[in-house]
C-alpha positions in Angstrom: 30.3 46.4 51.2 27.7 44.3 49.6 28.9 41.6 47.3 25.8 41.8 45.3 27.4 40.5 42.1 25.2 38.9 39.5 26.2 35.4 38.5 26.4 34.8 34.7 23.4 33.0 33.3 24.0 29.3 32.9 23.0 28.1 29.4 20.3 25.4 29.6 21.7 21.9 29.4 21.2 20.2 26.1 18.4 17.7 26.1 19.2 14.0 25.8 17.7 14.0 22.3 20.0 16.9 21.2 23.1 15.2 22.7 22.2 11.9 21.0 21.6 13.8 17.7 25.0 15.6 18.0 26.8 12.3 18.3 25.4 11.0 15.0 27.6 11.0 11.9 27.7 14.3 10.0 26.5 12.4 6.8 23.5 11.1 8.6 22.6 14.6 9.9 22.9 16.1 6.4 20.8 13.3 5.0 18.1 13.9 7.6 18.1 17.6 6.9 17.8 16.9 3.1 15.0 14.4 3.9 13.2 17.0 5.9 13.3 19.5 3.1 12.3 17.0 0.5 9.6 15.7 2.7 8.1 19.1 3.3 8.3 20.2 -0.3 7.0 16.9 -1.7 4.2 16.7 0.8 2.9 20.0 -0.6 3.5 18.8 -4.1 1.8 15.4 -3.4 -1.2 17.1 -1.8 -1.6 19.6 -4.6 -1.1 17.0 -7.3 -3.7 14.7 -5.7 -6.3 17.4 -5.2 -5.9 18.8 -8.7 -5.8 15.3 -10.2 -9.1 14.4 -8.5 -10.6 17.6 -9.9 -9.5 16.7 -13.4 -10.7 13.1 -13.0 -14.1 14.2 -12.0 -14.2 16.6 -15.0 -12.9 14.2 -17.7 -14.7 11.0 -16.4 -13.1 7.6 -16.3 -12.6 7.3 -20.1 -11.0 10.7 -20.5 -8.9 10.3 -17.5 -7.8 6.9 -18.8 -6.5 8.6 -22.0 -4.4 11.1 -20.0 -3.1 8.3 -17.8 -2.2 6.2 -20.8 -0.3 9.0 -22.6 1.5 9.9 -19.3 2.4 6.2 -18.8 4.0 6.0 -22.3 5.9 9.3 -21.6 7.3 7.9 -18.3 8.5 4.8 -20.1 10.2 7.0 -22.7 11.5 9.1 -19.8 13.4 6.1 -18.4 15.3 6.0 -21.7 15.9 9.7 -21.6 17.3 9.7 -18.0 19.6 6.8 -18.9 20.2 6.1 -15.2 22.7 8.9 -15.3 21.5 10.8 -12.2 22.5 8.0 -9.9 25.9 7.4 -11.6 26.7 11.1 -11.8 25.7 11.6 -8.2 28.1 8.8 -7.2 30.9 10.2 -9.3 30.4 13.8 -7.9 30.6 12.4 -4.4 33.9 10.6 -5.2 35.5 13.3 -7.4 33.9 16.7 -7.0 36.8 18.4 -8.9 35.6 16.8 -12.1 32.2 18.5 -11.8 32.1 20.4 -15.1 33.4 17.5 -17.2 31.0 15.1 -15.6 27.9 17.2 -15.9 28.7 18.4 -19.4 29.2 14.9 -20.7 26.1 13.6 -18.9 24.0 16.4 -20.3 25.0 15.5 -23.9 24.1 11.8 -23.2 20.7 12.8 -21.6 19.9 15.0 -24.6 20.6 12.2 -27.0 18.5 9.8 -24.9 15.6 12.3 -25.0 15.7 12.7 -28.7 15.8 8.9 -29.1 13.0 8.4 -26.7 10.7 10.9 -28.4 11.5 9.3 -31.7 10.2 5.9 -30.4 7.1 7.5 -29.0 6.5 9.3 -32.3 6.7 6.0 -34.2 4.4 4.3 -31.7 1.8 7.0 -31.9 1.8 6.9 -35.7 1.5 3.2 -36.1 -0.3 1.8 -33.0 -4.0 1.4 -33.0 -5.6 4.4 -31.2 -8.1 7.2 -32.0 -6.9 10.6 -33.1 -7.5 12.2 -29.7 -5.4 9.6 -27.9 -2.7 9.9 -30.5 -2.5 13.7 -30.1 -2.3 13.4 -26.3 0.6 10.9 -26.6 2.5 13.2 -29.0 2.0 16.3 -26.7 2.8 14.6 -23.4 5.6 12.6 -24.9 7.5 15.9 -25.6 8.2 16.1 -21.9 11.2 13.8 -22.4 12.9 16.5 -24.4 12.9 18.9 -21.4 14.2 16.4 -18.9 18.0 16.6 -19.8 18.0 20.2 -18.5 17.5 19.0 -14.9 20.9 17.2 -15.0 22.2 19.9 -12.5 20.0 18.2 -9.9 22.7 15.5 -9.5 25.1 18.1 -8.2 22.6 19.2 -5.5 22.0 15.6 -4.6 25.7 14.8 -4.3 26.1 17.8 -1.9 22.9 16.8 -0.1 21.4 20.2 -0.8 18.1 18.9 -2.0 16.0 22.0 -1.1 16.9 23.7 -4.4 15.7 21.0 -6.8 12.7 20.2 -4.6 11.6 23.9 -4.6 12.1 24.1 -8.3 9.9 21.1 -9.0 7.3 22.4 -6.5 7.1 25.7 -8.4 6.5 23.8 -11.6 3.8 21.7 -9.9 2.0 24.7 -8.4 2.1 26.7 -11.6 0.7 23.9 -13.7 -1.9 23.1 -11.0 -3.3 26.6 -11.4 -3.3 26.1 -15.2 -5.2 22.8 -14.9 -7.8 24.4 -12.6 -8.2 27.1 -15.1 -8.8 24.5 -17.9 -11.4 22.8 -15.9 -13.1 26.1 -15.1 -13.1 26.9 -18.8 -14.5 23.4 -19.6 -11.7 22.8 -22.1 -11.7 19.4 -24.0 -9.4 16.5 -23.1 -6.4 17.3 -25.3 -5.8 20.7 -23.5 -5.0 18.8 -20.4 -1.9 17.2 -22.0 -0.1 20.5 -22.2 0.3 21.1 -18.4 2.1 17.7 -18.1 4.9 19.0 -20.4 4.9 22.4 -18.8 5.5 21.0 -15.3 8.6 19.1 -16.5 10.0 22.1 -18.4 9.4 24.6 -15.6 11.0 22.3 -13.0 14.0 21.5 -15.1 14.5 25.2 -16.1 14.4 26.3 -12.4 16.9 23.7 -11.4 19.3 25.0 -14.0 18.8 28.6 -12.7 19.4 27.5 -9.1 22.6 25.7 -10.2 23.8 28.9 -12.0 23.2 30.9 -8.9 24.8 28.5 -6.4 27.5 26.6 -8.3 28.3 28.6 -11.4 27.2 28.9 -15.0 26.2 25.7 -16.8 28.1 27.2 -19.8 31.3 26.0 -18.0 30.2 22.4 -18.5 32.5 20.6 -20.9 32.0 17.5 -23.1 34.9 15.1 -22.8 34.6 12.0 -24.9 36.6 9.8 -22.6 34.3 10.9 -19.7 31.2 10.4 -21.9 32.3 6.9 -22.8 32.9 6.1 -19.1 29.5 7.4 -18.1 27.8 5.5 -20.9 29.6 2.3 -19.9 28.5 2.8 -16.2 25.0 3.9 -17.1 24.0 1.5 -19.9 23.2 -1.5 -17.6 21.4 1.0 -15.3 19.5 2.4 -18.3 18.2 -1.0 -19.1 17.3 -1.6 -15.5 15.4 1.7 -15.1 13.6 1.3 -18.5 12.6 -2.2 -17.7 11.3 -1.2 -14.2 9.4 1.7 -15.6 7.9 -0.5 -18.3 6.9 -3.0 -15.6 5.3 -0.2 -13.6 3.3 1.3 -16.5 2.6 -1.8 -18.6 -0.6 -2.8 -16.8 -2.1 0.6 -17.4 -1.1 0.7 -21.0 -2.4 -2.8 -21.7 -5.7 -2.0 -20.1 -6.4 0.4 -23.0 -5.7 -2.3 -25.6 -7.1 -5.4 -23.7 -10.0 -3.7 -21.9 -11.4 -0.2 -22.2 -10.2 3.4 -21.6 -12.7 3.6 -18.8 -10.9 0.6 -17.1 -7.7 2.4 -17.6 -9.3 5.4 -15.9 -10.3 3.3 -12.9 -6.7 2.0 -12.6 -5.3 5.5 -13.0 -7.5 6.9 -10.3 -6.5 4.1 -7.8 -2.8 4.3 -8.6 -2.9 8.1 -8.4 -3.3 7.6 -4.7 -0.8 4.8 -4.1 1.8 6.1 -6.5 1.6 9.5 -5.1 2.9 7.9 -1.9 5.7 6.3 -3.8 7.5 9.6 -3.3 8.0 8.7 0.4 10.4 5.8 -0.2 12.0 7.6 -3.2 12.7 10.6 -1.0 14.3 8.5 1.6 16.5 6.6 -0.9 17.5 9.8 -2.7 18.5 11.6 0.5 20.4 8.6 1.9 22.2 7.5 -1.2 25.4 9.5 -0.5 25.4 8.0 3.0 25.1 4.5 1.5 28.1 5.2 -0.8 30.1 6.3 2.3 29.0 3.4 4.4 29.9 0.9 1.6 33.4 2.4 1.7 33.6 2.1 5.5 33.7 -1.7 5.6 31.3 -4.7 5.4 30.1 -4.7 9.0 29.1 -1.0 9.1 27.6 -1.3 5.6 25.5 -4.4 6.6 24.2 -2.6 9.8 23.3 0.5 7.8 21.4 -1.5 5.2 19.5 -3.4 7.9 18.3 -0.1 9.3 17.6 1.3 5.9 15.4 -1.7 4.9 13.6 -1.6 8.3 12.8 2.0 7.9 11.4 1.5 4.4 9.6 -1.8 5.1 7.8 -0.8 8.2 7.1 2.7 7.0 5.5 1.1 3.9 3.4 -1.2 6.1 2.2 1.7 8.2 0.9 3.5 5.1 -0.4 0.5 3.1 -2.6 -0.9 5.8 -5.0 2.1 6.3 -4.9 2.8 2.6 -6.1 -0.7 1.8 -8.7 -0.8 4.5 -10.2 2.6 3.6 -10.1 2.1 -0.2 -13.8 2.3 -0.8 -14.3 5.3 1.4 -11.4 7.1 -0.1 -12.4 6.5 -3.7 -16.0 7.5 -3.1 -14.9 10.7 -1.2 -12.3 11.8 -3.7 -13.4 10.6 -7.1 -17.2 10.1 -6.7 -19.5 7.1 -7.5 -18.4 7.0 -11.2 -15.0 5.6 -10.0 -16.3 3.0 -7.6 -14.5 0.0 -9.4 -11.2 1.8 -8.6 -11.5 0.7 -4.9 -10.8 -2.9 -5.8 -7.6 -1.8 -7.5 -6.5 0.4 -4.5 -7.0 -2.4 -2.0 -4.4 -4.5 -3.9 -2.1 -1.8 -5.2 -1.6 -0.2 -1.8 0.6 -3.1 -0.7 3.2 -2.3 -3.4 4.5 0.6 -1.1 6.8 -1.5 1.1 8.0 -3.4 -2.0 8.8 -0.2 -3.8 10.9 0.9 -0.8 12.9 -2.3 -0.7 13.5 -2.4 -4.4 14.6 1.2 -4.6 17.0 0.8 -1.6 18.5 -2.3 -3.0 18.9 -0.8 -6.4 20.8 2.2 -5.1 22.9 -0.1 -2.8 23.9 -2.2 -5.9 24.9 1.0 -7.7 27.2 1.9 -4.7 28.6 -1.7 -4.9 29.1 -1.3 -8.7 27.0 -4.4 -9.3 24.6 -3.3 -12.1 24.2 -6.8 -13.6 22.1 -8.1 -10.7 19.9 -5.0 -10.9 19.4 -5.9 -14.6 18.6 -9.5 -13.9 16.1 -8.5 -11.3 14.4 -6.0 -13.6 14.1 -8.5 -16.5 12.6 -11.1 -14.1 10.2 -8.4 -12.9 9.1 -7.5 -16.4 8.7 -11.1 -17.5 6.5 -11.9 -14.5 4.6 -8.6 -15.1 3.9 -9.3 -18.7 2.9 -13.0 -18.1 0.5 -12.0 -15.3 -0.9 -9.1 -17.2 -1.6 -11.4 -20.2 -3.3 -13.9 -18.0 -5.2 -11.6 -15.5 -6.2 -8.4 -17.4 -8.5 -10.1 -20.0 -10.3 -12.0 -17.2 -10.4 -9.6 -14.3 -9.8 -6.1 -15.8 -8.4 -3.4 -13.5 -8.0 -5.7 -10.4 -6.1 -8.2 -12.6 -3.8 -5.3 -13.6 -3.2 -4.5 -9.9 -2.1 -8.0 -9.1 0.1 -8.1 -12.2 1.8 -5.0 -10.8 2.2 -6.2 -7.2 3.2 -9.9 -7.4 6.3 -9.5 -9.6 7.9 -7.3 -6.9 7.8 -10.2 -4.4 9.7 -12.4 -6.9 12.3 -9.9 -8.2 12.6 -7.7 -5.1 12.7 -10.3 -2.4 12.8 -14.0 -3.5 15.5 -13.4 -6.2 18.0 -12.1 -3.6 18.4 -15.7 -2.3 19.3 -17.1 -5.7 22.4 -15.0 -6.4 25.5 -14.3 -4.3 25.3 -10.5 -4.7 21.8 -10.4 -3.4 22.3 -12.6 -0.3 23.6 -9.8 1.9 20.5 -7.8 1.0 18.2 -10.8 1.6 19.6 -11.2 5.1 19.4 -7.4 5.7 15.8 -7.4 4.5 14.9 -10.3 6.9 16.6 -8.6 9.8 14.9 -5.3 8.8 11.5 -7.1 8.9 12.4 -8.6 12.3 14.0 -5.4 13.7 11.1 -4.4 16.0 11.3 -7.8 17.7 15.1 -7.7 17.8 15.0 -4.3 19.5 12.4 -5.4 22.0 14.4 -8.5 22.8 17.6 -6.6 23.3 15.8 -4.3 25.8 14.2 -7.1 27.7 
């Protein structure tokens, strides 16, 4: 009798990479999955925003594009007040105490709503009393209304705490794509400048609304959120120093563009806006990494100082060398990129881009250190750093913008980051761990090669 039995198929052996990946901590795998989703969605969002932004810039010209950039910059400064730093604090608290979800989100929403109303009030007063033409004033008032919609994306903190970032990423992508189509339609219809202010507000409102809808489908109705005064006071106490930090950092980032309108011309502001459109679009890359890895940083900080230090070294190395890899070609190809995308009318923007591109690695370091200090519950050092950054920014802007115009504004934006983001770490005890981690992150390629030799 023939023993012609068929042997069961042997499953293929897992590859070395798969086995290595399976051994990594679950938190790291979840963070990588979240980063993958955010990277994919935001790559589409960045590309769409850049293409449509270039289309609008060519239509409006440097002066008109400068007005939209000026109004958007003011709104983003107000937005820092509206956000109140609550997303990071709420994310941290939801990681630590997920059972308090409804009380935490409800109290945070009320705080964000109050912050939005206060921020728009400040923008309204500024628009009414600052020296600007009627068209610019109207653009500021319309775009500034975006701060009133932002409190409704508070549910995004729950997705971030659960490392389920696909939902808020897709919501914001939908808002970006919808308003991109609207902007293209406005250009095709040859609408005047003020019409282009409305899509800025619409993008924020659509994204926030869809995040709220996603939360309702996945986690439950936001109507279950509850305001608890003791929780509100605790959130306010935790977020107030962070609010000052975020507002000061946003003011430092937007100040050169705003001051160009007052100390130079709206066309100069347009050149600066065109260049920073390219470099700041890429700011999303370190922000994505910091957002996705923040829960892992919180857990590493609770695991002991040695594990925490090693994780921060790796984190800084990733952001620093990733920033260098993007900044170098962006700086070298500045003239070609500006000419290709924006046309000859924007040629002076190339000088801005050559300088501003090098802010990318600094943004990554500052963002990572800021979130690490939140995990360590050390907001005071963040505040000191932000105030130093703003003081350097304002002093350099006052000195360089009247003499050098847009390139001066780019230097005023770049150099303060070296002082506040790197050098200041050596001056204060809470920053020394991060100073060492940054240096080891900078040297990590050589350390790895030396270890393998």
